[in-house]
Backbone as CSV, one residue per row, in Angstrom:
resi,resn,N_x,N_y,N_z,CA_x,CA_y,CA_z,C_x,C_y,C_z
1,MET,-38.549,6.375,9.399,-39.311,7.430,8.456,-38.226,8.568,7.840
2,LYS,-38.615,8.650,6.632,-37.567,9.620,5.814,-37.686,11.085,6.329
3,LYS,-36.718,11.773,6.546,-36.947,13.026,7.080,-37.040,14.035,5.600
4,VAL,-38.136,14.894,5.834,-38.255,15.794,4.784,-37.602,17.301,5.217
5,SER,-36.534,17.642,4.284,-35.949,18.875,4.637,-36.705,20.115,4.412
6,THR,-36.359,21.008,4.994,-37.094,22.493,4.599,-36.921,22.829,3.139
7,ASN,-35.774,22.474,2.518,-35.518,22.756,1.055,-36.455,22.120,0.225
8,ASP,-36.721,20.631,0.577,-37.813,19.937,-0.182,-39.210,20.631,0.001
9,THR,-39.556,20.937,1.335,-40.720,21.468,1.461,-41.011,22.815,0.808
10,GLY,-40.042,23.753,0.716,-40.025,24.800,-0.080,-40.062,24.634,-1.463
11,LYS,-39.570,23.491,-2.044,-39.652,23.422,-3.637,-41.084,22.859,-3.869
12,ARG,-41.634,22.091,-2.988,-43.043,21.599,-3.056,-43.982,22.693,-3.004
13,THR,-43.840,23.802,-2.189,-44.654,24.894,-2.108,-44.544,25.675,-3.138
14,LEU,-43.494,25.949,-3.687,-43.417,26.659,-4.868,-43.962,26.079,-6.039
15,PHE,-43.885,24.761,-6.136,-44.455,23.944,-7.223,-45.856,24.305,-7.071
16,ALA,-46.545,24.198,-5.825,-47.852,24.368,-5.698,-48.432,25.757,-6.313
17,ILE,-47.459,26.648,-5.761,-47.948,27.999,-6.152,-47.983,28.108,-7.776
18,ALA,-47.024,27.293,-8.419,-46.986,27.401,-9.890,-48.239,26.849,-10.408
19,ILE,-48.726,25.665,-9.676,-49.905,25.021,-10.255,-51.164,25.784,-10.015
20,ILE,-51.228,26.348,-8.923,-52.269,27.293,-8.623,-52.521,28.554,-9.839
21,GLY,-51.301,29.197,-9.957,-51.306,30.087,-11.016,-51.787,29.805,-12.283
22,PHE,-51.172,28.301,-12.616,-51.617,27.885,-14.060,-52.917,27.549,-14.050
23,SER,-53.586,27.047,-12.819,-55.027,26.610,-12.778,-55.955,27.852,-12.808
24,ALA,-55.395,28.856,-12.178,-56.332,30.050,-12.182,-56.267,30.757,-13.562
25,TYR,-55.192,30.757,-14.149,-55.256,31.304,-15.601,-56.208,30.555,-16.595
26,PHE,-56.124,29.381,-16.557,-56.858,28.400,-17.536,-58.236,28.055,-17.075
27,GLY,-58.491,27.968,-15.571,-59.617,27.311,-15.147,-60.717,28.402,-14.682
28,PHE,-60.125,29.576,-13.865,-61.097,30.490,-13.245,-61.703,31.278,-14.113
29,THR,-61.261,31.522,-15.091,-61.839,32.632,-16.104,-63.206,31.893,-16.680
30,PRO,-63.197,30.762,-17.128,-64.670,29.884,-17.666,-65.618,29.882,-16.329
31,LEU,-64.876,29.845,-15.072,-66.033,29.729,-13.715,-66.356,31.236,-13.536
32,PHE,-65.703,32.130,-13.589,-66.167,33.370,-13.388,-67.426,33.748,-14.464
33,ASN,-67.139,33.364,-15.690,-68.218,33.647,-16.797,-69.479,32.815,-16.447
34,LEU,-69.201,31.488,-16.020,-70.285,30.678,-15.424,-71.328,31.190,-14.498
35,VAL,-70.787,31.754,-13.447,-71.637,32.404,-12.246,-71.933,33.657,-12.665
36,ASP,-71.408,34.452,-13.711,-71.825,35.634,-14.313,-71.957,36.760,-13.088
37,GLY,-70.883,36.929,-12.521,-70.591,37.941,-11.578,-71.203,37.769,-10.277
38,GLY,-71.573,38.988,-9.638,-72.329,38.901,-8.172,-71.596,38.297,-7.249
39,ILE,-72.393,37.955,-6.046,-71.825,37.620,-4.719,-71.055,36.244,-5.043
40,ALA,-71.531,35.352,-5.850,-70.812,33.934,-6.156,-69.425,34.281,-6.773
41,ALA,-69.367,35.207,-7.559,-68.012,35.612,-8.167,-67.157,36.162,-7.117
42,ALA,-67.617,36.932,-6.291,-66.782,37.740,-5.317,-66.330,36.647,-4.262
43,VAL,-67.275,35.533,-3.866,-66.817,34.663,-2.903,-65.725,33.762,-3.537
44,ILE,-65.803,33.264,-4.896,-64.772,32.620,-5.520,-63.526,33.348,-5.627
45,GLY,-63.471,34.574,-6.217,-62.304,35.543,-6.127,-61.655,35.731,-4.789
46,ALA,-62.377,35.753,-3.639,-61.952,36.000,-2.301,-61.247,34.645,-1.893
47,SER,-61.881,33.603,-2.245,-61.360,32.115,-1.808,-60.147,31.842,-2.458
48,PHE,-59.999,32.204,-3.795,-58.816,31.915,-4.589,-57.672,32.834,-3.852
49,SER,-58.044,33.974,-3.640,-56.858,35.120,-3.013,-56.512,34.508,-1.866
50,VAL,-57.401,34.119,-0.795,-56.959,33.647,0.595,-56.152,32.434,0.326
51,THR,-56.346,31.573,-0.499,-55.576,30.319,-0.903,-54.347,30.497,-1.411
52,PHE,-54.295,31.613,-2.234,-52.967,31.835,-2.833,-51.995,32.572,-1.942
53,VAL,-52.620,33.555,-1.035,-51.920,34.063,0.029,-51.411,33.130,1.072
54,ILE,-52.220,32.154,1.443,-51.758,31.306,2.478,-50.553,30.380,1.974
55,ILE,-50.740,29.957,0.707,-49.594,29.011,0.009,-48.265,30.158,-0.095
56,LEU,-48.517,31.149,-0.363,-47.140,31.891,-0.940,-46.772,32.361,0.487
57,THR,-47.476,32.410,1.561,-46.888,32.651,2.810,-46.024,31.599,3.471
58,MET,-46.632,30.457,3.259,-46.039,29.255,3.647,-44.655,28.930,2.901
59,TYR,-44.624,29.334,1.685,-43.333,29.399,0.862,-42.308,30.227,1.554
60,LEU,-42.694,31.494,1.800,-42.007,32.408,2.205,-41.377,32.138,4.003
61,LEU,-42.377,31.689,4.512,-41.878,31.038,5.802,-40.920,29.944,5.851
62,ASN,-41.072,29.088,4.919,-40.346,27.854,4.753,-38.912,28.478,4.186
63,ARG,-38.832,29.354,3.255,-37.667,29.988,2.815,-36.891,30.772,3.960
64,GLN,-37.759,31.355,4.790,-36.981,32.167,5.808,-36.316,31.367,6.753
65,THR,-37.113,30.043,7.109,-36.500,28.948,8.094,-35.248,28.512,7.316
66,GLU,-35.390,28.080,6.087,-34.281,27.663,5.377,-33.104,28.435,5.550
67,ILE,-33.169,29.697,5.274,-31.917,30.573,5.260,-31.431,30.646,6.698
68,GLN,-32.308,30.783,7.656,-31.871,30.855,9.102,-30.992,29.473,9.437
69,GLN,-31.534,28.539,9.099,-30.891,27.103,9.252,-29.603,27.198,8.557
70,GLU,-29.423,27.582,7.498,-28.219,27.560,6.626,-27.282,28.459,7.300
71,SER,-27.809,29.744,7.686,-26.987,30.614,8.503,-26.449,30.246,9.759
72,LYS,-27.174,29.492,10.509,-26.750,28.849,11.532,-25.845,27.770,11.596
73,LYS,-25.893,27.036,10.518,-25.070,26.074,10.120,-23.649,26.469,9.684
74,SER,-23.773,27.603,8.731,-22.468,28.148,8.256,-21.765,28.736,9.595
75,GLU,-22.391,29.527,10.459,-21.787,30.007,11.702,-21.113,28.809,12.447
76,LYS,-21.604,27.813,12.691,-21.166,26.659,13.463,-19.942,26.171,12.694
77,VAL,-19.961,25.878,11.407,-18.891,25.117,10.803,-17.907,26.214,10.760
78,PHE,-18.021,27.555,10.664,-16.935,28.552,10.544,-16.302,28.518,11.720
79,GLU,-17.030,28.512,13.064,-16.346,28.454,14.484,-15.680,27.140,14.520
80,GLU,-16.195,25.976,13.843,-15.434,24.839,14.090,-14.002,24.782,13.299
81,LYS,-14.121,25.294,12.201,-12.987,25.383,11.250,-11.962,26.263,11.975
82,VAL,-12.356,27.532,12.449,-11.400,28.434,13.092,-10.777,27.533,14.367
83,SER,-11.537,26.838,15.180,-10.864,26.193,16.283,-9.935,25.134,15.836
84,ILE,-10.355,24.419,14.754,-9.719,23.190,14.315,-8.263,23.994,13.599
85,TYR,-8.268,24.949,13.099,-7.090,25.460,12.320,-6.097,26.144,13.385
86,LYS,-6.830,26.661,14.480,-5.896,27.353,15.500,-5.306,26.167,16.349
87,GLY,-5.895,24.966,16.478,-5.551,23.889,17.226,-4.239,23.418,16.573
88,ILE,-4.306,23.291,15.131,-3.299,22.665,14.373,-2.145,23.544,14.671
89,LEU,-2.203,24.835,14.536,-1.074,25.842,14.461,-0.334,25.884,15.872
90,SER,-1.290,25.735,16.953,-0.896,25.712,18.186,-0.158,24.498,18.513
91,HIS,-0.547,23.246,17.914,0.105,21.914,18.218,1.460,22.070,17.409
92,THR,1.640,22.449,16.248,2.733,22.493,15.633,3.813,23.459,16.213
93,ARG,3.273,24.646,16.703,4.357,25.531,17.499,4.779,24.937,18.555
94,GLU,3.986,24.084,19.358,4.703,23.426,20.605,5.663,22.341,20.135
95,MET,5.405,21.918,19.079,6.191,20.639,18.344,7.597,21.294,18.105
96,LEU,7.549,22.457,17.345,8.723,23.055,17.106,9.602,23.893,17.998
97,LYS,8.732,24.215,19.149,9.357,24.790,20.206,10.419,24.294,20.835
98,ASP,10.383,22.889,21.220,11.264,22.143,21.877,12.342,21.506,20.807
99,GLY,12.181,21.762,19.510,12.936,21.077,18.583,12.997,19.686,18.504
100,LYS,12.048,18.978,19.029,11.796,17.627,19.166,10.587,16.904,18.655
101,LEU,10.731,15.725,18.122,9.456,15.140,17.514,9.157,13.631,18.111
102,SER,8.119,13.530,18.730,7.679,12.205,19.448,6.659,11.427,18.802
103,ARG,6.510,10.302,19.131,5.441,9.488,18.474,4.130,10.092,18.796
104,GLU,4.069,10.533,20.074,2.727,11.210,20.607,2.397,12.318,19.660
105,GLU,3.316,13.102,19.221,3.197,14.261,18.458,2.587,13.977,17.079
106,ILE,3.197,12.952,16.438,2.879,12.500,15.309,1.438,11.973,15.143
107,VAL,1.150,11.106,16.267,-0.227,10.646,16.385,-1.289,11.956,16.492
108,ALA,-0.881,12.993,17.206,-1.691,14.083,17.443,-2.012,14.889,15.998
109,LEU,-0.806,14.826,15.235,-0.987,15.313,14.026,-2.150,14.497,13.108
110,SER,-1.993,13.296,13.279,-2.745,12.324,12.439,-4.250,12.614,12.736
111,PHE,-4.557,12.807,14.055,-6.059,13.168,14.462,-6.345,14.561,13.913
112,SER,-5.326,15.511,13.869,-5.649,16.892,13.204,-6.045,16.568,11.901
113,ALA,-5.195,15.756,11.086,-5.463,15.605,9.851,-7.063,14.953,9.435
114,ILE,-7.375,13.976,10.541,-8.768,13.374,10.471,-9.892,14.597,10.526
115,GLU,-9.411,15.329,11.584,-10.537,16.285,12.045,-10.661,17.505,10.924
116,LEU,-9.596,17.677,10.122,-9.617,18.811,9.157,-10.334,18.108,8.147
117,GLN,-10.594,16.822,7.721,-11.280,16.349,6.828,-12.785,16.164,6.945
118,MET,-13.061,16.645,8.047,-14.426,16.682,8.473,-15.132,18.333,7.975
119,VAL,-14.262,19.152,7.956,-14.893,20.449,7.711,-14.045,21.485,6.768
120,GLY,-12.656,20.937,6.599,-11.867,21.550,5.670,-12.060,21.479,3.980
121,ALA,-11.878,22.640,3.525,-11.909,22.476,1.994,-10.729,21.769,1.430
122,ASP,-10.911,21.079,0.197,-10.034,20.263,-0.271,-8.374,20.738,-0.326
123,GLU,-8.361,21.936,-0.688,-7.055,22.689,-0.795,-6.388,22.948,0.536
124,THR,-7.274,23.009,1.660,-6.754,23.101,3.112,-6.091,21.931,3.289
125,ILE,-7.015,20.738,3.335,-6.536,19.504,3.549,-5.154,18.982,2.754
126,GLU,-5.135,19.517,1.794,-3.917,19.004,0.891,-2.801,19.903,1.455
127,ALA,-3.007,21.077,1.834,-1.961,21.947,2.268,-1.478,21.519,3.753
128,PHE,-2.426,21.052,4.566,-1.880,20.434,5.810,-1.239,19.091,5.569
129,ASN,-1.561,18.211,4.588,-0.921,17.038,4.433,0.683,17.255,4.164
130,SER,1.057,18.379,3.504,2.308,18.623,3.202,3.004,18.652,4.501
131,VAL,2.393,19.500,5.767,3.031,19.583,6.939,3.200,18.170,7.477
132,PHE,2.133,17.399,7.405,2.041,16.054,8.193,2.989,15.239,7.490
133,VAL,3.122,15.020,6.100,3.982,14.319,5.650,5.639,14.786,5.802
134,GLU,5.856,16.120,6.029,7.225,16.480,6.223,7.670,16.058,7.594
135,ALA,6.716,16.362,8.589,6.892,15.712,9.950,6.869,14.310,10.204
136,ASN,6.353,13.557,9.445,6.337,12.022,9.477,7.695,11.670,8.841
137,LYS,8.064,12.442,7.729,9.458,11.776,7.147,10.683,12.170,8.100
138,ILE,10.491,13.201,8.799,11.638,13.584,9.778,11.503,12.552,10.957
139,TYR,10.304,12.106,11.368,10.390,11.079,12.426,10.821,9.925,11.942
140,GLN,10.446,9.411,10.773,10.768,8.081,10.492,12.381,7.905,9.835
141,SER,12.966,9.045,9.710,14.309,9.069,9.517,15.292,8.817,10.378
142,ASP,14.751,8.424,11.661,15.600,8.158,12.824,14.846,7.007,13.661
143,ASP,15.808,6.090,14.136,15.242,4.859,14.867,14.832,5.370,16.254
144,ASN,15.284,6.482,16.735,14.987,6.775,18.286,13.419,7.232,18.449
145,GLU,12.856,7.054,19.596,11.662,7.403,20.051,11.356,9.102,19.828
146,ILE,12.506,9.613,20.309,12.344,11.156,20.227,13.254,11.725,19.274
147,VAL,12.857,12.321,18.146,13.881,12.714,17.201,13.926,14.178,17.255
148,VAL,15.340,14.585,16.925,15.698,16.176,17.055,15.406,16.716,15.771
149,ILE,14.731,17.864,15.614,14.518,18.483,14.372,15.610,19.443,14.081
150,ASN,16.329,19.388,13.049,17.333,20.411,12.847,16.773,21.690,12.106
151,GLU,17.774,22.768,11.923,17.184,23.876,11.476,16.604,23.909,10.111
152,SER,17.190,23.076,9.204,16.663,22.930,7.939,15.429,22.220,7.868
153,GLN,15.284,21.330,8.629,13.934,20.496,8.820,12.818,21.600,9.296
154,LYS,13.337,22.400,10.204,12.349,23.393,10.741,11.890,24.298,9.820
155,MET,12.682,24.768,9.002,12.376,25.546,7.860,11.391,24.934,6.943
156,GLU,11.350,23.769,6.711,10.632,23.043,5.596,9.223,22.940,6.159
157,ILE,9.118,22.801,7.608,7.715,22.786,8.310,7.423,24.024,8.291
158,TYR,8.032,25.062,8.581,7.438,26.371,8.533,6.926,27.037,7.147
159,LYS,7.540,26.560,6.242,7.143,27.054,4.897,5.951,26.244,4.654
160,SER,5.784,24.914,4.950,4.567,24.304,4.797,3.346,24.731,5.476
161,LEU,3.771,25.271,6.782,2.637,25.721,7.621,2.193,27.168,7.023
162,SER,3.115,27.906,6.585,2.715,29.278,5.903,1.693,28.896,4.787
163,GLU,2.063,28.076,3.883,1.113,27.671,2.743,-0.146,27.135,3.353
164,PHE,-0.184,26.375,4.476,-1.333,25.905,5.085,-2.111,27.117,5.413
165,SER,-1.672,28.089,6.265,-2.398,29.265,6.843,-3.036,30.006,5.523
166,GLN,-2.243,30.009,4.467,-2.789,30.810,3.303,-4.223,30.135,3.041
167,GLU,-4.100,28.906,2.850,-5.174,28.130,2.370,-6.563,28.346,3.491
168,CYS,-5.904,28.557,4.624,-7.057,28.532,5.861,-7.738,29.976,5.840
169,ARG,-6.945,30.793,5.244,-7.355,32.485,5.167,-8.388,32.295,3.903
170,MET,-8.077,31.616,2.930,-9.091,31.804,1.869,-10.372,30.789,2.212
171,ASP,-10.051,29.645,2.724,-11.191,28.680,3.108,-12.184,29.486,4.052
172,LEU,-11.638,30.441,4.949,-12.379,31.140,5.872,-13.141,32.445,5.149
173,GLY,-12.810,32.699,4.123,-13.306,33.711,3.412,-12.882,35.033,3.698
174,ILE,-11.562,35.110,4.408,-11.069,36.363,4.770,-10.346,36.986,3.705
175,ASN,-9.816,36.334,2.741,-9.386,36.849,1.541,-9.587,35.702,0.308
176,GLU,-9.720,36.175,-0.930,-9.927,35.329,-2.169,-8.827,34.993,-2.786
177,ALA,-7.674,35.507,-2.397,-6.346,35.441,-3.373,-5.298,34.889,-2.319
178,ILE,-4.296,34.097,-2.859,-3.204,33.594,-2.240,-2.325,34.800,-1.934
179,LEU,-1.572,34.827,-0.826,-0.589,35.827,-0.504,0.421,36.292,-1.531
180,ASN,0.282,37.502,-1.742,1.364,37.892,-2.863,2.816,37.217,-2.659
181,GLN,3.497,36.656,-3.695,4.524,36.046,-3.757,5.746,36.739,-3.023
182,GLU,5.808,37.995,-3.281,6.848,38.746,-2.584,6.613,38.975,-1.061
183,ILE,5.412,39.000,-0.615,5.257,39.095,0.834,5.628,37.844,1.322
184,PHE,5.069,36.719,0.618,5.449,35.328,1.325,6.966,34.978,1.378
185,ASP,7.676,35.473,0.232,9.025,35.387,0.264,9.779,35.997,1.545
186,ALA,9.297,37.377,1.808,9.741,38.185,2.651,9.454,37.458,4.181
187,THR,8.137,36.975,4.143,7.926,36.228,5.466,8.940,35.090,5.719
188,ILE,8.902,34.088,4.751,9.804,33.097,4.953,11.112,33.331,5.263
189,GLU,11.523,34.546,4.664,13.051,35.027,4.941,13.075,35.387,6.423
190,GLU,12.128,36.054,7.024,12.250,36.393,8.444,11.994,35.235,9.135
191,LEU,11.252,34.297,9.015,11.146,33.228,9.670,12.457,32.370,9.653
192,SER,13.209,32.388,8.455,14.616,31.758,8.553,15.501,32.345,9.284
193,SER,15.584,33.681,9.361,16.339,34.434,10.300,15.925,34.270,11.770
194,ALA,14.560,34.171,12.050,14.230,33.774,13.388,14.748,32.359,13.774
195,VAL,14.591,31.474,12.998,15.015,30.184,13.147,16.482,29.992,13.382
196,ARG,17.219,30.640,12.579,18.625,30.608,12.781,19.195,31.367,14.006
197,GLY,18.524,32.194,14.407,18.798,32.989,15.593,19.950,34.003,15.270
198,LYS,21.178,34.070,15.852,22.194,34.936,15.685,22.794,34.586,14.248
199,ASN,23.327,35.570,13.536,23.991,35.163,12.537,25.196,33.926,12.441
200,ASP,25.130,33.126,11.667,25.891,32.039,11.404,27.159,32.430,10.686
201,LEU,28.366,32.283,11.240,29.474,32.923,10.406,30.430,31.674,9.880
202,SER,29.769,30.663,9.703,30.406,29.597,9.225,31.203,29.882,7.664
203,LYS,32.213,29.431,7.404,33.202,29.614,6.178,33.280,28.411,5.385
204,TYR,33.255,28.473,4.087,33.297,27.282,3.344,34.592,27.471,2.369
205,LYS,35.236,26.276,1.898,36.221,26.548,1.024,35.935,26.033,-0.357
206,PHE,36.115,26.744,-1.329,36.058,26.365,-2.650,37.145,26.811,-3.574
207,LYS,37.788,25.908,-4.112,39.278,26.193,-5.033,40.228,27.003,-3.983
208,LYS,40.517,26.522,-2.810,41.365,27.081,-1.898,41.224,28.533,-1.298
209,LYS,39.943,28.951,-1.539,39.584,30.417,-0.970,38.393,29.972,-0.205
210,GLU,38.214,31.085,0.991,37.251,30.834,2.057,35.960,31.908,1.689
211,TYR,34.726,31.422,1.929,33.757,32.221,1.582,32.609,31.973,2.578
212,GLY,31.915,33.059,2.682,30.566,32.870,3.528,29.498,32.449,2.523
213,LYS,28.423,31.926,3.093,27.190,31.124,2.555,27.005,31.862,1.047
214,GLY,26.592,33.067,1.061,26.130,33.852,-0.087,27.140,34.039,-1.061
215,GLN,28.448,34.407,-0.740,29.743,34.518,-1.507,30.272,33.244,-2.001
216,LEU,29.893,32.047,-1.281,30.280,30.782,-1.570,29.314,30.344,-3.104
217,VAL,27.976,30.588,-3.052,27.196,30.291,-4.092,27.562,31.306,-5.380
218,LEU,27.900,32.597,-4.969,28.245,33.538,-6.087,29.415,33.005,-6.686
219,ALA,30.496,32.420,-6.058,31.790,32.246,-6.544,31.692,30.930,-7.273
220,VAL,30.843,29.787,-6.927,30.584,28.660,-7.589,29.825,28.873,-8.940
221,ILE,28.881,29.806,-9.000,28.102,30.231,-10.233,29.186,31.017,-11.143
222,LYS,29.898,31.840,-10.620,30.861,32.713,-11.436,31.622,31.487,-12.280
223,ASP,32.397,30.722,-11.199,33.484,29.888,-11.818,32.589,28.916,-12.802
224,TYR,31.640,28.395,-12.603,30.817,27.478,-13.579,30.654,28.227,-14.905
225,ALA,30.165,29.714,-14.851,29.879,30.257,-15.948,31.170,30.557,-16.903
226,LYS,32.224,30.765,-15.950,33.718,31.099,-16.817,34.162,29.856,-17.381
227,GLU,33.938,28.640,-17.020,34.367,27.382,-17.515,33.593,26.786,-18.632
228,LYS,32.298,26.899,-18.485,31.483,26.232,-19.333,30.864,27.213,-20.538
229,ASN,30.777,28.734,-20.077,30.115,29.666,-21.049,28.889,29.216,-21.470
230,PRO,27.980,28.829,-20.440,26.515,28.270,-20.845,25.680,29.508,-21.025
231,THR,24.514,29.134,-21.649,23.380,30.392,-22.015,22.587,30.308,-20.682
232,TYR,21.800,31.365,-20.523,21.003,31.541,-19.227,20.068,30.213,-19.169
233,ALA,19.492,29.689,-20.260,18.671,28.523,-20.143,19.482,27.352,-19.438
234,GLU,20.567,27.247,-20.016,21.473,25.999,-19.661,21.911,26.164,-18.115
235,LEU,22.343,27.356,-17.880,22.694,27.614,-16.292,21.545,27.476,-15.363
236,SER,20.398,28.019,-15.885,19.228,27.930,-15.026,18.910,26.509,-14.862
237,GLN,19.099,25.655,-15.920,18.486,24.182,-15.638,19.504,23.452,-14.816
238,ARG,20.677,23.840,-14.947,21.837,23.141,-13.968,21.387,23.609,-12.374
239,PHE,21.390,24.747,-12.412,21.176,25.285,-10.912,19.816,26.003,-10.772
240,SER,18.933,24.950,-10.524,17.394,25.279,-10.208,17.273,25.845,-8.794
241,LYS,16.074,25.935,-8.389,15.631,26.535,-7.073,16.319,25.764,-5.990
242,ILE,16.518,24.549,-6.139,17.406,23.814,-4.959,16.836,24.047,-3.668
243,LYS,15.528,23.739,-3.255,15.048,24.141,-2.108,15.006,25.504,-1.657
244,SER,15.189,26.471,-2.397,15.312,27.841,-2.056,13.963,28.400,-2.380
245,SER,13.592,29.604,-1.486,12.225,30.044,-1.716,12.067,30.992,-3.103
246,GLN,13.417,31.343,-3.577,13.357,32.067,-4.795,14.397,31.490,-5.711
247,ASN,14.456,32.031,-6.829,15.264,31.579,-8.081,16.788,31.859,-7.649
248,ILE,17.732,30.932,-7.940,19.137,31.140,-7.546,19.677,32.174,-8.474
249,ILE,19.296,32.143,-9.808,19.797,33.154,-10.677,18.687,33.683,-11.512
250,LEU,18.788,34.957,-11.880,17.617,35.598,-12.774,18.198,36.608,-13.652
251,PRO,17.749,36.889,-14.892,18.357,37.946,-15.636,18.430,39.161,-14.878
252,ALA,19.503,39.871,-14.957,19.817,41.320,-14.380,18.667,42.139,-14.548
253,SER,18.217,42.178,-15.669,16.967,43.249,-15.875,15.829,43.019,-15.052
254,GLU,15.492,41.466,-15.140,14.374,41.255,-14.041,14.418,41.580,-12.836
255,VAL,15.776,41.390,-12.006,16.017,41.683,-10.829,15.926,43.079,-10.514
256,ILE,16.662,43.974,-11.441,16.442,45.440,-11.159,14.996,45.740,-11.126
257,GLU,14.152,45.416,-12.137,12.772,45.887,-12.343,12.065,45.407,-11.029
258,LYS,12.216,44.249,-10.662,11.565,43.783,-9.201,11.944,44.443,-7.984
259,PHE,13.349,44.800,-8.050,13.764,45.845,-6.849,13.298,47.232,-7.020
260,GLU,13.070,47.876,-8.166,12.521,49.102,-8.333,11.078,49.184,-7.965
261,ASN,10.163,48.058,-8.379,8.910,48.064,-8.333,8.779,47.697,-6.629
262,SER,9.655,47.038,-5.813,9.389,46.658,-4.600,9.279,47.667,-3.595
263,LYS,8.527,47.477,-2.616,8.303,48.545,-1.629,9.557,48.361,-0.443
264,SER,10.251,47.350,-0.537,11.396,47.007,0.274,12.512,47.609,-0.226
265,SER,13.401,47.927,0.613,14.889,48.497,0.131,15.751,47.406,0.117
266,LYS,15.637,46.099,0.739,16.438,44.974,0.943,16.971,44.331,-0.482
267,LYS,17.852,44.251,-0.697,18.289,43.667,-1.990,18.622,42.063,-1.754
268,ARG,17.862,41.255,-2.642,17.872,39.780,-2.461,18.655,39.214,-3.571
269,TYR,19.252,40.049,-4.514,20.423,39.464,-5.003,21.611,40.281,-5.121
270,PHE,22.668,39.712,-5.534,24.138,40.422,-5.573,23.985,41.365,-6.802
271,MET,23.696,42.667,-6.468,23.381,43.604,-7.573,24.645,44.546,-7.946
272,ASP,25.980,44.440,-7.086,26.908,45.194,-7.416,27.498,44.977,-8.759
273,GLN,27.950,45.916,-9.386,28.619,45.696,-10.684,29.609,44.640,-10.682
274,LYS,30.383,44.600,-9.757,31.568,43.311,-9.887,30.876,42.030,-9.736
275,ASP,29.562,41.647,-9.172,28.987,40.530,-8.994,27.973,40.171,-10.100
276,ILE,27.944,40.976,-11.106,26.941,40.701,-12.205,27.826,39.740,-13.106
277,ILE,27.216,38.670,-13.428,27.924,37.517,-14.420,27.414,37.679,-15.710
278,THR,28.258,37.845,-16.790,27.928,37.960,-18.133,27.736,36.600,-18.882
279,LEU,26.835,36.075,-19.253,26.813,34.890,-20.039,26.930,35.047,-21.400
280,SER,26.564,33.904,-22.306,26.901,34.042,-23.717,25.599,34.804,-24.299
281,ASP,24.416,34.862,-23.559,23.307,35.495,-24.222,22.877,36.724,-23.293
282,GLN,23.084,36.858,-22.046,22.693,37.856,-21.213,23.444,37.976,-19.926
283,LYS,23.119,38.944,-19.161,23.862,39.250,-17.804,22.667,38.648,-16.734
284,ILE,23.208,38.038,-15.677,22.579,37.493,-14.760,22.909,37.944,-13.332
285,MET,22.165,37.835,-12.466,22.432,38.065,-10.961,22.126,36.843,-10.110
286,VAL,22.768,36.806,-8.884,22.766,35.494,-8.233,22.146,35.883,-6.818
287,SER,21.149,35.033,-6.393,20.546,35.328,-5.123,21.651,35.384,-3.836
288,ASN,21.319,36.202,-2.833,22.018,36.287,-1.916,21.445,35.887,-0.385
289,GLN,20.265,35.076,-0.481,19.389,34.658,0.390,19.832,33.037,0.763
290,TRP,20.994,33.192,1.604,21.503,31.892,1.936,21.883,31.682,3.508
291,GLY,21.428,30.611,4.039,21.610,30.341,5.398,21.528,29.098,5.698
292,LEU,21.611,28.699,7.066,21.779,27.147,7.324,20.642,26.273,6.956
293,ASP,19.336,26.890,6.638,18.302,26.185,6.134,18.429,25.798,4.772
294,ASN,19.369,26.352,3.921,19.222,25.935,2.351,20.797,25.995,1.936
295,ILE,21.772,26.184,2.645,23.031,25.969,1.979,23.522,24.745,1.913
296,GLY,23.036,23.853,2.749,23.303,22.206,2.693,22.870,21.844,1.378
297,TYR,21.469,22.208,0.929,20.977,21.580,-0.259,21.814,22.012,-1.323
298,PHE,22.381,23.383,-1.445,23.272,23.711,-2.483,24.497,22.922,-2.674
299,ILE,25.310,22.803,-1.551,26.410,22.126,-1.561,26.346,20.476,-1.923
300,GLU,25.092,20.045,-1.556,24.869,18.499,-1.854,24.536,18.486,-3.417
301,HIS,23.748,19.447,-3.930,23.669,19.639,-5.298,24.757,19.755,-6.024
302,CYS,25.972,20.544,-5.762,27.158,20.674,-6.399,27.847,19.310,-6.442
303,LYS,27.654,18.380,-5.375,28.401,17.188,-5.503,28.202,16.420,-6.718
304,LYS,26.767,16.505,-7.287,26.285,15.959,-8.500,27.335,16.226,-9.630
305,TYR,27.943,17.348,-9.571,28.622,17.711,-10.763,30.153,17.676,-10.385
306,GLU,30.698,17.211,-9.242,32.056,17.122,-8.849,32.414,18.527,-8.602
307,ILE,31.722,19.434,-8.006,32.331,20.737,-7.513,32.363,20.538,-6.013
308,LYS,33.795,20.662,-5.639,33.980,20.270,-4.366,34.235,21.400,-3.464
309,ILE,33.308,21.248,-2.309,33.077,22.520,-1.456,33.385,21.817,-0.025
310,GLU,34.148,22.400,0.862,34.477,21.913,2.291,34.200,23.006,3.190
311,LYS,33.781,22.694,4.246,33.355,23.590,5.450,34.862,23.829,6.115
312,SER,35.056,25.062,6.369,36.335,25.443,7.030,36.502,25.059,8.468
């Protein structure tokens, strides 16, 4: 037997009310004229009123039932979403905690993805897929049953998880806007610092001089600008984001404006006068946000252009 929903019943009742109203307008006036008042007219009027009230009450009760059912369903779905989202974050936390990735953990992530498809919004599912794809890529990169996750790989998963949590926040209706990019970058920066632990003091050689991570990037960009004399567009095309959470280079005026409008006192670019690079069309500043999680990507990128960098 086909199940009739309260929504269908409500629609039918509303349609019945419309029919009765239409009939009353076109049919009851001649009827009242026919009986010519008196008790008969009163009985007809009372009967019509009672019938109309009963049908209207049925409609209102159906609507109330419908609203209550939708409310209960929404509440259950909300609770299920929160449970699944928290479970995913808890599972990935344990996965990253020991710094190792096993087949069982990949399978568990697979089931999380399937659970998510049941109640999650498309954007939330897509965001989690980035986490799953990154974890699976790490696991498939090694033939061992248990694969060690390096610091750089951890940061990629953390970034994907942060984007996933933003989508969860929007899907749950906690906020209708994506987290401000500046707040997101600051969060990723702190995560990176936490993942790295104590400051890494590794040194790198470039053209017979030793540099720390940030100074290395600054030295390479300065040297390239001096030798090639590029425009900002040309330099930006050559040194794009390269797995960094922010642009490697930006016009000096833009960096200064962002810094002055920011609530943070932390400088994320080399802003001293001696570090500002003058190109053929404008002055630029170089990002100082470099650590173990992203310096390797920069060094690999430099190899494409035969820029030799060695670790001391």
